[in-house]
C-alpha positions, -999 to 999 in steps of 0.1 A, spaced: 468 -725 83 432 -717 91 443 -687 110 462 -673 80 431 -676 58 410 -658 83 436 -631 86 438 -627 49 400 -624 46 400 -598 74 427 -578 55 408 -580 22 376 -570 40 393 -540 58 409 -528 26 376 -531 6 358 -512 34 385 -485 34 384 -481 -4 346 -480 -5 345 -454 23 370 -432 5 351 -434 -27 318 -423 -11 334 -389 -5 338 -384 -43 302 -388 -53 278 -362 -64 285 -333 -40 286 -299 -56 316 -281 -43 317 -243 -41 334 -226 -70 365 -209 -56 369 -188 -88 335 -172 -84 342 -141 -65 318 -113 -58 334 -79 -64 324 -50 -41 322 -14 -51 354 5 -42 353 26 -11 350 63 -16 354 94 5 323 113 16 318 145 -5 323 168 24 351 150 43 373 181 46 346 201 65 346 203 103 316 212 125 328 247 133 346 253 100 382 248 88 395 278 109 384 265 143 413 261 167 417 229 185 416 244 220 391 219 233 414 189 226 425 173 258 461 161 263 465 123 266 483 129 299 453 148 312 430 119 301 452 94 320 453 116 351 415 120 351 411 82 347 434 75 376 426 102 401 391 115 391 378 148 377 397 172 400 
């Protein structure tokens, strides 16, 4: 009988401790406001985006083929 009383006291104490521990998380903390969102300015294109360094009529003769880039990476600058 004495064992049952001690067991009940332990259960009551454990439940009380658990409830009090859970309630301490509810007190006084200021949580961030998830509805407060900063809005950034929209992205825009630069005013002279269509210009190239040598002008719009410059041919793309200096562009290297991807196969040539891979060959140079594997075998060197031959």
